[in-house]
N, C-alpha and C positions, 0 to 999 in steps of 0.2 A: 504494500500500500504506500502511495506517495504521501509526502508530508508538505504542508504549506505553513510557513511561519507567519503568524499574525503579529505585526508590530504596531499596535494602536497607539503607542507612546508618541510616535511621530505625528499622529493626528492631534493629540493633546497640545503639542507645541505650536500648532497653527494659531491657537487662541492668543499666543503672546506676541504675534507679529503685528506691526503697525504699517499698514499699506494705504492709509487714507480712510475716511469715514465710510464711503460706499463699500469698499472691499471688506473692511472690518465688520460692517453690518452683516454682509453675506456670510463671512467666515464664522462669526459668533453665533449665527442662527443655524449653522450646519448641524445636523443630528449625528454626532460622532458614533454613538452607540449603535444607531441604525446602520451606519456604514460598516462597522465592524461585524454586525450580525449578518449583513448581506454577504460580506467576504467569506465568513464562516459557512453560510448556507451554500454559496456557489462552489466553494471548495468541496463540500460534502457531496453535492450533485455530481462533481467530477471524480468522485471516488478518492478524495484526499482527506487527510486529517488536518485540522487547523490547530496549531500549537501556540499558545502564548509563551513568549520567551522574555525573560528579564535581561535587558541589555546592559545592566550596570557593570562598569569597568571593562567592557569588551574592547574598547578602543585602546586601553592601556595595558592589556594582557597580551603577551606574545602568543600567537597562534601555534607556534612550533613547540616551545618548551613550557608554556604556561606561566612564565615568570611575569611579575609586575615591575621588575627592575628595568623599566623602559623610559625612553625620553621621546618627546615630540617637539623638537626644536623647530621643525618646519611643520606647518599644519597638516599637510598631506602625507607625511612620512612618520613611521614609528621605528625606533631603533632599540633592539633588545641588548642590554649590556651583558647578559648571561650567555646567550648563544651566538651573538653577533649578527642577528638578523636585522636587515635594513629593508623595510617593506612599505608598500602603499598602505596608508592608514585605513582607508575604506575596506580594502581587501582583508586586512587584519581583523577589523571589527566584524565584518560579514562572516569570516571563517569561524570566529569565536561564537557568534550567534547560531550558526549552523551546527556547531559541535554541541552547544547546549540543547538545541532542539532535538537532536538525535540521541542525546544522553550517553555519548561515548567518551572514552578517555581522551584527554587532550592530545595524546601521542598518536591516536588512530588516524590514518588517512581517511578523509571524508569519502573517497571513492569506494571504500570497503562497505559503507553503510548506505550507499545509493544517493548521497548528498552531493550536490554540485554548487560551487560558488563561481559566478561569473567573475573572471579576473581580468582587469585591464592590463594592457601591455605596459609594463613599467620597467624601470631599471632597478630591479630588486637585486641586492647583492648580499652574499654571505662572506664573512671574513674567516678564512681558514686559520689553522693553528700557526702557519708560517707567515701570516699576513697577506696571503694571496686572496684575490677577489674573484668570485665566480657568480654567475646568475643563479638566483634561488627559486624563481617561480616557473622553472621548466617542469614538464611532466615527469621527467626522470627523477627530480628531487623528491617527489611523493610516491615513487614506485609505479608510474603509469607509462604506457607506451603513448606515442603521439596520437594514435587513433582513439585512446581512451581519455585524453586530457580534457580538462574542463573548458567550456567555451570562452573565447576571448572577445572582449568588447572592441 
């Protein structure tokens, strides 16, 4: 059975935006609970399970080693000081949310449980023990062949 991750927390954040009186009026009158229920209903019709996931600390937790010893000096990047991962911040957060949704150990490749995270083409780098730099978001890094790799944006 496929899973659909329901992140209604993003909907709640819409209420804090200020886009002018007309737009704010429309946004504040939006029935967020109804939209979340429709998403759950449509997922069920498609044979999927809708899972609520707590996204707390997913952007600062390393998807590879699970450490929170990370820094985000640049908004779109996350660097892990324990394993040396330098990765796209959105991909890092999405990978952690997917792992929480499927309830697997942080070390398990997502491909083994049927989860896929769309990964943007980025300059992800791993720092090896001798200081060498190599790409980190290649399919071989997570034990996949090119035909099984996750989709690229």
